[in-house]
C-alpha positions as CSV (number, residue, x, y, z in Angstrom):
1,X,13.1,171.5,57.4
2,X,10.3,169.7,56.5
3,X,7.2,168.7,57.9
4,X,6.1,164.9,57.8
5,X,2.6,164.3,57.1
6,X,1.5,162.1,59.3
7,X,0.8,158.3,58.1
8,X,-3.6,157.8,58.5
9,X,-4.3,154.2,58.9
10,X,-8.1,153.2,58.0
11,X,-10.1,152.3,61.6
12,X,-9.7,148.3,62.1
13,X,-13.0,146.5,61.0
14,X,-14.5,143.8,63.2
15,X,-16.5,141.5,60.9
16,X,-19.7,140.7,63.5
17,X,-21.4,137.1,62.8
18,X,-24.5,136.5,63.0
19,X,-23.7,134.2,66.1
20,X,-22.3,137.2,68.3
21,X,-24.9,139.4,67.9
22,X,-28.1,136.6,68.8
23,X,-25.1,135.5,71.6
24,X,-25.1,139.2,73.0
25,X,-28.6,139.1,74.2
26,X,-28.7,135.1,74.8
27,X,-25.5,133.8,75.9
28,X,-27.6,130.4,75.6
29,X,-26.5,127.5,72.6
30,X,-26.9,129.4,69.8
31,X,-26.5,127.2,66.6
32,X,-25.9,128.8,63.1
33,X,-27.7,125.7,60.4
34,X,-27.7,125.8,56.6
35,X,-31.0,125.2,54.8
36,X,-30.3,121.5,55.1
37,X,-30.0,121.5,59.0
38,X,-26.1,121.2,58.8
39,X,-24.2,122.9,61.7
40,X,-22.0,126.1,60.0
41,X,-20.8,127.4,63.5
42,X,-22.0,127.6,67.5
43,X,-21.8,129.6,70.7
44,X,-22.4,127.8,73.5
45,X,-22.4,129.7,77.0
46,X,-24.0,127.9,80.4
47,X,-25.7,125.4,79.0
48,X,-22.6,124.1,77.0
49,X,-22.0,120.8,79.2
50,X,-25.6,119.9,77.6
51,X,-23.4,119.4,74.9
52,X,-20.1,118.6,75.2
53,X,-19.1,117.8,71.4
54,X,-19.1,120.5,69.4
55,X,-15.6,120.5,68.6
56,X,-16.5,117.1,66.4
57,X,-20.2,117.7,65.3
58,X,-19.5,120.8,63.0
59,X,-21.1,120.5,59.7
60,X,-23.4,117.4,61.1
61,X,-27.2,117.5,61.0
62,X,-28.6,119.7,64.1
63,X,-30.3,116.5,65.1
64,X,-27.6,115.5,67.0
65,X,-29.1,118.0,69.4
66,X,-32.0,117.0,69.9
67,X,-33.9,113.9,70.2
68,X,-34.7,111.6,68.2
69,X,-38.4,111.5,69.1
70,X,-39.0,114.9,67.3
71,X,-36.7,114.4,64.9
72,X,-39.5,114.4,62.2
73,X,-40.9,117.8,63.7
74,X,-36.9,119.6,63.5
75,X,-36.9,118.2,59.8
76,X,-40.6,119.9,59.0
77,X,-39.9,123.3,60.7
78,X,-36.8,123.9,58.9
79,X,-39.2,123.3,55.5
80,X,-41.8,125.2,57.1
81,X,-38.8,128.1,57.6
82,X,-37.5,128.0,54.2
83,X,-41.0,128.7,52.2
84,X,-42.9,130.9,54.9
85,X,-39.4,133.0,56.8
86,X,-41.5,133.2,59.6
87,X,-39.8,131.9,63.0
88,X,-40.8,128.2,65.4
89,X,-40.2,127.2,68.1
90,X,-39.9,123.3,69.0
91,X,-40.0,122.4,73.0
92,X,-38.6,118.7,74.0
93,X,-37.5,117.7,77.3
94,X,-33.7,115.5,78.2
95,X,-33.2,113.2,81.6
96,X,-29.9,115.1,82.5
97,X,-28.6,114.2,86.4
98,X,-31.4,112.1,86.8
99,X,-34.0,115.2,86.1
100,X,-36.1,115.7,83.4
101,X,-35.3,119.5,82.5
102,X,-37.2,121.2,79.6
103,X,-35.7,123.0,76.6
104,X,-37.1,125.3,73.9
105,X,-35.6,125.7,69.7
106,X,-36.4,128.7,68.2
107,X,-35.7,128.5,64.4
108,X,-34.9,132.2,62.8
109,X,-34.0,133.1,59.5
110,X,-31.1,135.3,58.3
111,X,-29.2,136.3,55.7
112,X,-27.9,133.6,53.1
113,X,-30.7,131.2,53.7
114,X,-29.6,130.8,57.1
115,X,-30.8,129.6,59.7
116,X,-30.2,130.4,63.5
117,X,-31.3,127.6,66.4
118,X,-31.4,129.3,69.8
119,X,-31.2,126.6,72.4
120,X,-32.9,128.1,75.9
121,X,-33.5,125.5,79.0
122,X,-36.9,126.2,80.5
123,X,-37.2,123.9,82.9
124,X,-38.2,127.1,85.9
125,X,-41.0,128.3,83.3
126,X,-42.0,124.6,82.9
127,X,-42.6,123.4,86.1
128,X,-44.9,126.4,86.8
129,X,-46.5,125.6,84.3
130,X,-47.2,122.6,85.3
131,X,-48.1,123.6,89.0
132,X,-50.4,125.4,87.9
133,X,-52.5,123.4,85.6
134,X,-51.8,121.0,88.8
135,X,-53.2,123.5,91.7
136,X,-56.0,124.1,89.1
137,X,-56.9,120.6,88.8
138,X,-56.3,119.3,93.0
139,X,-58.7,123.0,93.3
140,X,-61.0,121.3,90.4
141,X,-61.0,118.0,92.6
142,X,-61.4,119.9,96.1
143,X,-64.6,121.7,94.9
144,X,-65.8,118.7,93.3
145,X,-65.2,116.9,96.7
146,X,-67.3,119.8,98.7
147,X,-69.9,119.5,96.6
148,X,-70.1,116.0,97.4
149,X,-70.0,116.4,101.1
150,X,-72.0,119.4,101.1
151,X,-75.2,118.0,99.0
152,X,-74.9,114.6,100.6
153,X,-75.8,112.4,103.5
154,X,-74.4,109.4,101.6
155,X,-71.0,108.8,103.0
156,X,-69.7,105.9,101.3
157,X,-70.4,107.8,97.6
158,X,-68.6,111.3,99.4
159,X,-65.3,109.0,99.7
160,X,-65.6,106.7,97.0
161,X,-65.3,109.5,94.9
162,X,-62.5,110.8,97.0
163,X,-61.0,108.0,97.1
164,X,-60.5,107.7,93.5
165,X,-59.3,111.3,93.3
166,X,-56.5,110.5,95.6
167,X,-56.0,107.7,93.5
168,X,-55.7,110.3,90.4
169,X,-54.4,113.7,91.1
170,X,-52.0,112.5,93.7
171,X,-50.7,109.9,90.7
172,X,-50.7,106.4,93.0
173,X,-52.4,103.3,92.5
174,X,-54.4,102.3,95.7
175,X,-55.9,104.3,98.5
176,X,-58.8,103.1,101.2
177,X,-60.6,104.6,103.9
178,X,-60.3,103.1,107.7
179,X,-63.3,104.2,110.3
180,X,-63.0,104.5,113.8
181,X,-66.4,104.2,115.3
182,X,-67.6,106.2,118.5
183,X,-65.9,104.5,121.6
184,X,-64.1,101.8,120.0
185,X,-60.8,100.6,119.2
186,X,-60.9,99.4,115.9
187,X,-60.5,101.2,112.8
188,X,-62.4,99.5,110.5
189,X,-62.6,99.1,106.2
190,X,-64.9,101.4,104.8
191,X,-64.5,102.6,101.4
192,X,-61.1,101.4,98.9
193,X,-60.3,102.2,95.1
194,X,-57.9,100.7,93.0
195,X,-56.5,97.0,95.0
196,X,-56.7,94.5,92.5
197,X,-57.3,92.0,95.1
198,X,-60.9,92.1,96.5
199,X,-59.7,90.5,100.2
200,X,-57.3,93.6,100.3
201,X,-59.9,95.5,101.1
202,X,-60.8,93.4,104.1
203,X,-58.0,94.5,106.6
204,X,-58.4,96.2,110.0
205,X,-56.6,98.0,112.1
206,X,-56.3,99.0,115.9
207,X,-55.5,102.4,117.7
208,X,-51.9,102.1,118.1
209,X,-51.2,98.9,116.3
210,X,-49.8,98.9,112.5
211,X,-49.0,101.8,111.0
212,X,-53.0,103.0,110.4
213,X,-53.5,102.3,114.1
214,X,-50.0,104.6,115.2
215,X,-50.9,107.1,112.5
216,X,-54.6,107.5,114.2
217,X,-53.0,107.2,118.3
218,X,-50.1,109.7,117.5
219,X,-52.6,111.7,115.0
220,X,-49.5,112.2,112.9
221,X,-48.3,110.7,109.3
222,X,-46.7,107.7,108.7
223,X,-44.5,107.2,105.7
224,X,-42.9,103.7,104.9
225,X,-41.0,104.0,101.9
226,X,-39.9,100.2,101.1
227,X,-43.3,97.9,102.8
228,X,-41.6,94.1,102.0
229,X,-38.5,95.7,104.0
230,X,-40.8,96.2,108.0
231,X,-42.4,93.8,109.3
232,X,-46.6,94.3,109.8
233,X,-49.0,91.1,109.6
234,X,-51.0,92.8,107.9
235,X,-49.6,94.0,105.2
236,X,-47.9,90.3,104.8
237,X,-50.1,87.8,104.5
238,X,-50.1,85.9,101.5
239,X,-53.0,87.8,100.4
240,X,-52.1,91.6,100.3
241,X,-48.9,90.8,99.3
242,X,-50.1,89.6,96.0
243,X,-50.3,93.7,95.7
244,X,-46.8,94.1,95.9
245,X,-47.4,97.7,97.0
246,X,-43.5,99.1,98.2
247,X,-44.8,102.8,99.0
248,X,-47.6,103.6,101.8
249,X,-48.9,106.8,104.3
250,X,-51.2,106.7,106.5
251,X,-53.3,109.9,106.6
252,X,-55.4,110.3,110.1
253,X,-58.3,112.0,109.7
254,X,-58.8,114.9,112.6
255,X,-61.6,117.3,113.0
256,X,-62.2,119.4,116.0
257,X,-59.4,117.4,118.2
258,X,-61.3,114.1,117.6
259,X,-60.3,111.7,115.4
260,X,-62.2,109.4,112.7
261,X,-60.3,107.3,110.7
262,X,-57.4,106.9,108.4
263,X,-56.2,107.6,105.2
264,X,-53.9,105.3,103.5
265,X,-52.3,105.5,100.3
266,X,-50.5,103.0,98.6
267,X,-48.1,102.4,95.4
268,X,-46.3,99.8,93.5
269,X,-42.8,102.3,93.1
270,X,-41.6,104.7,95.2
271,X,-43.7,107.8,95.3
272,X,-42.5,111.1,93.1
273,X,-43.6,113.4,95.9
274,X,-42.9,117.2,96.9
275,X,-44.0,120.1,99.7
276,X,-47.1,120.3,97.3
277,X,-48.3,116.9,97.5
278,X,-47.8,116.4,100.9
279,X,-50.1,119.3,101.7
280,X,-52.5,117.9,99.0
281,X,-52.7,115.0,100.5
282,X,-53.4,116.3,104.4
283,X,-56.0,118.4,102.6
284,X,-57.9,115.5,100.9
285,X,-57.2,113.9,104.5
286,X,-58.8,116.7,106.3
287,X,-62.0,116.2,103.9
288,X,-61.8,112.9,104.1
289,X,-62.3,113.7,108.1
290,X,-65.0,116.2,107.4
291,X,-67.1,114.0,105.6
292,X,-66.8,111.0,108.4
293,X,-68.0,113.9,111.1
294,X,-71.2,115.1,108.7
295,X,-72.4,111.5,108.4
296,X,-71.7,111.1,112.3
297,X,-73.5,114.4,113.2
298,X,-76.1,113.4,110.7
299,X,-76.6,109.9,111.5
300,X,-76.9,111.1,115.4
301,X,-79.1,113.5,114.1
302,X,-81.6,111.4,112.4
303,X,-81.0,108.7,115.6
304,X,-82.0,111.8,118.2
305,X,-85.2,112.7,115.6
306,X,-86.6,108.9,115.9
307,X,-86.5,109.4,119.6
308,X,-87.9,112.8,119.8
309,X,-90.8,111.7,117.4
310,X,-90.8,108.0,119.7
311,X,-91.1,110.4,122.7
312,X,-94.0,112.9,121.4
313,X,-96.1,109.8,119.4
314,X,-96.3,108.0,123.5
315,X,-96.9,111.6,125.2
316,X,-99.5,111.8,122.1
317,X,-100.8,108.1,123.5
318,X,-100.8,108.3,126.7
319,X,-103.1,111.9,126.1
320,X,-105.3,109.7,124.3
321,X,-105.7,106.5,126.6
322,X,-106.3,109.7,129.5
323,X,-109.1,110.8,127.6
324,X,-110.5,107.4,127.3
325,X,-110.4,106.4,131.1
326,X,-112.1,109.5,131.4
327,X,-114.7,109.6,129.1
328,X,-116.1,105.6,129.0
329,X,-118.3,105.9,126.5
330,X,-116.1,106.2,123.5
331,X,-113.3,103.8,124.9
332,X,-111.4,102.9,122.1
333,X,-113.1,105.0,120.2
334,X,-110.2,106.3,119.2
335,X,-108.0,103.9,118.3
336,X,-111.1,102.5,116.0
337,X,-111.6,105.9,114.2
338,X,-108.0,106.0,113.6
339,X,-107.7,103.0,111.7
340,X,-111.1,103.8,108.8
341,X,-109.3,107.4,108.8
342,X,-106.0,106.2,107.8
343,X,-108.0,103.7,105.2
344,X,-109.4,106.0,103.6
345,X,-106.8,108.3,103.2
346,X,-104.4,106.0,101.7
347,X,-107.8,105.2,99.3
348,X,-107.1,108.5,98.4
349,X,-103.8,108.7,97.4
350,X,-103.4,111.4,100.1
351,X,-99.1,111.6,101.0
352,X,-97.4,109.5,103.3
353,X,-95.7,112.8,105.1
354,X,-98.9,114.1,105.5
355,X,-100.7,110.5,106.3
356,X,-98.6,110.7,109.2
357,X,-99.6,114.5,110.6
358,X,-103.2,112.8,110.0
359,X,-103.1,109.6,112.1
360,X,-101.5,112.3,115.1
361,X,-104.8,113.9,114.8
362,X,-106.9,111.4,114.6
363,X,-105.5,110.7,118.2
364,X,-105.8,113.9,119.4
365,X,-109.7,114.6,117.9
366,X,-111.0,115.4,121.4
367,X,-108.3,116.2,123.4
368,X,-110.2,119.5,123.8
369,X,-112.9,117.2,125.7
370,X,-109.8,117.9,128.5
371,X,-111.5,121.1,129.1
372,X,-115.0,120.1,129.3
373,X,-116.6,119.8,132.6
374,X,-117.4,115.9,134.1
375,X,-120.8,116.8,134.7
376,X,-121.6,117.9,130.9
377,X,-118.9,115.4,129.4
378,X,-120.6,112.6,132.0
379,X,-124.1,113.7,131.4
380,X,-126.8,110.9,130.6
381,X,-129.2,112.8,129.2
382,X,-129.9,115.5,127.1
383,X,-127.3,118.6,127.1
384,X,-129.3,122.2,127.3
385,X,-128.7,124.6,125.1
386,X,-126.2,126.1,127.6
387,X,-124.4,122.8,128.4
388,X,-123.7,122.3,124.4
389,X,-122.6,126.1,124.0
390,X,-119.7,124.3,126.5
391,X,-119.1,121.2,124.6
392,X,-119.0,123.3,121.3
393,X,-115.9,124.4,122.4
394,X,-113.9,121.9,122.8
395,X,-112.6,122.5,119.5
396,X,-111.1,125.4,120.5
397,X,-109.4,123.9,123.8
398,X,-108.0,121.7,121.7
399,X,-106.4,124.3,119.3
400,X,-105.1,126.0,122.1
401,X,-103.7,122.9,123.5
402,X,-101.7,122.1,120.5
403,X,-101.4,125.3,118.8
404,X,-98.2,126.1,121.2
405,X,-96.5,122.3,120.5
406,X,-94.6,123.3,116.6
407,X,-94.4,119.3,116.7
408,X,-98.0,119.0,116.6
409,X,-99.4,122.2,114.5
410,X,-99.7,120.0,111.5
411,X,-101.9,118.2,112.9
412,X,-104.4,120.4,113.9
413,X,-106.5,120.0,111.3
414,X,-108.5,117.5,112.8
415,X,-108.9,118.5,116.2
416,X,-109.6,122.0,115.4
417,X,-111.6,121.3,112.5
418,X,-113.6,117.7,112.1
419,X,-117.1,119.0,113.7
420,X,-117.2,121.9,110.7
421,X,-120.0,120.3,108.3
422,X,-119.7,120.6,104.2
423,X,-122.8,123.0,104.0
424,X,-120.9,125.6,106.5
425,X,-123.5,124.1,109.4
426,X,-120.8,123.2,112.1
427,X,-118.9,124.6,114.2
428,X,-116.1,125.9,116.1
429,X,-115.9,128.5,112.5
430,X,-119.4,127.2,110.3
431,X,-116.8,126.9,107.8
432,X,-118.5,125.3,104.8
433,X,-117.1,122.6,101.2
434,X,-113.3,123.2,100.3
435,X,-112.7,126.0,103.2
436,X,-112.6,122.7,105.4
437,X,-109.0,120.6,105.4
438,X,-109.2,117.9,103.7
439,X,-108.1,116.1,107.0
440,X,-110.8,117.1,109.0
441,X,-113.4,116.1,106.0
442,X,-111.7,112.9,105.5
443,X,-111.7,112.0,109.6
444,X,-115.8,113.3,109.9
445,X,-117.0,110.7,107.5
446,X,-114.5,107.9,110.2
447,X,-115.7,109.6,113.1
448,X,-119.9,110.0,112.6
449,X,-119.6,106.4,110.5
450,X,-117.5,104.6,113.9
451,X,-119.6,106.6,115.7
452,X,-123.3,104.6,114.2
453,X,-121.5,101.2,114.5
454,X,-120.9,101.5,118.4
455,X,-122.5,100.6,121.0
456,X,-123.3,103.5,123.4
457,X,-125.1,103.5,126.6
458,X,-128.5,105.6,125.4
459,X,-128.5,103.4,121.6
460,X,-128.0,100.2,120.4
461,X,-124.6,100.2,117.9
462,X,-126.6,100.1,114.3
463,X,-125.8,97.5,111.6
464,X,-123.2,98.4,108.9
465,X,-125.6,98.9,105.8
466,X,-127.9,101.1,107.7
467,X,-124.4,103.0,109.0
468,X,-122.8,103.7,105.5
469,X,-126.7,104.4,104.1
470,X,-126.8,107.6,106.3
471,X,-123.4,108.7,105.0
472,X,-124.2,108.2,101.6
473,X,-127.4,110.2,102.7
474,X,-125.6,113.0,104.1
475,X,-122.7,113.8,101.0
476,X,-123.4,117.6,100.4
477,X,-125.1,118.2,103.5
478,X,-122.6,117.2,105.9
479,X,-119.5,115.1,104.5
480,X,-117.8,116.2,101.5
481,X,-119.5,114.4,98.2
482,X,-115.8,113.2,97.0
483,X,-114.9,111.9,100.2
484,X,-118.0,110.0,101.0
485,X,-118.0,108.6,97.0
486,X,-114.5,107.1,98.2
487,X,-115.7,105.7,101.3
488,X,-118.8,104.1,98.4
489,X,-115.3,102.9,96.4
490,X,-114.1,101.4,99.6
491,X,-116.2,100.3,101.7
492,X,-117.6,98.4,98.0
493,X,-120.5,100.2,97.8
494,X,-123.3,99.5,100.2
495,X,-126.7,100.1,99.9
496,X,-130.4,99.0,101.7
C-alpha cells in the first residue's frame, strides 16, 4: 500500500494597492495620480456623493475634482512634490446643497513616482476655527466698548463706537439707536451708522407704536424678515424706502428692568444668523443700555451737583448778608473786597478751580465775627487790650464754624489766615512769608485797600492814590512783595 504525499499549494498572495493601505486608515476619497496629475485609480467612501463621475474620469486630470480657482495651486503643489518629495496640502471650499463645505487635499509621494491625494471633509474643524476667530473678535469688540463706557462720559462717542462694531462684527448694513427720555413716550433718534440717506436718521417711534415701539413696550426682540411686505409708516416713507432694507431687528435696551431705548439693525438682504449671532446682538444691546444708563446717572449727578452748589452758594451769601446786617459799618464791604480779590487773583493767573474757592473764602472772610459780642463789635471808641484779645479770636471762630463742612474746607485759607502778616507779626498764628497761604496773601492786599478807600464812622475814605501808595509802602512788612508788585501793575503803578 503506497502512501500518497499530499500536494503542497503555495499561499495565495493578494496584491495590495497603496490606495488600499491609505483607505484602510482613511475611508474617504483617495486618488492615485501620476506625476502629471492624471488619475490612475481611486477609492471613494463616505464622500463619494460629492464626486459622482469617477468611472468616467479615470485617466483624466485631477483638476476635475478641485475648484478652478485653485487649479494653478494644484499644479504648483504637484511640481513641488516632484522636486522635494515633501507632502503638502491645499484647503478649498465647495457649495453643496446650498451650504459651504470645506475640504483639505493632501498630496504625498509613493513608489513609481506616483502621488496619492487624500481628500478630507474638514468643514467641522473649519467651522470651529471660524467660530473661535469670531468669538475672539467679538470679545475684543466688547472690551473696547466696555473701556469706552467706563472711561468716558460722552454718550454720543460711546454709542457711535458701539454701532460701528454692530455693523462690522455682525456684518449688517446699518444700525441706529433710539433713546427713550425719562417720563416720555417718544423714542428719539440718537445715533446711526451705515445709512445712505441722511434723512433716514431722523425717524423716531413711540412706545407701543411701530416695530421699535413694540420692542420697547413689550421688552422683546422684534424681527422682520421682509420689510417691504410689512406696512409701517416710518419705513415706508419715500425717503426711508430709498435705503432698500430687507431684514430688520429691534432690540430693547433694558437695564435694571427699565427701558432706555431701542437698538435697530438693518440689512439689504437676508441676514445669515445663528444662535451665537443673536446672543452677541443681545449683548451689544445690553452694552448700549448700560452706556445710556451711565450717561443718565452722570447727568443726574451733575444736575444734583449744580443744585447743591447753588444751595451752598446761596447759604454762603446768606451768612455774609446776615453779618452785614449785624455790622452796618462794613455793609457792602464783602462784595467789593471779593471783586478786588478775584480781579487780583485772575491777574496773577491763579487757576480757575482755585478762583472758586477764593471767591467763597472772600465772601466768608469775616464770618468768625458772628462769635464776637455786640458790645465789642459795635464799640465806637478804641478797643481795650482785653477786647482786642477777643476780637483776634474771630479767625479761630471762622475755622471752627467752617472746618466741619467738607464742601467749604478748601475755602478756609482766607477766613482763617487773612490777618497774618508777611513779617510774622499777624494773628492768630504769627505765620511768616510763604507760610501764609497765597489766597490769604492776595486777600490781605484787597482787604486793606478796600477798608482804606471806604467811609468809616471814625474817619473819611482815603483817596485812591494814597491808599495804593500805602499798600506799596507796606510790602515786605504787612504784605507779600510779589502780590504787591502784581497789585501795582494791575492798578497802573500809581505813585504820589
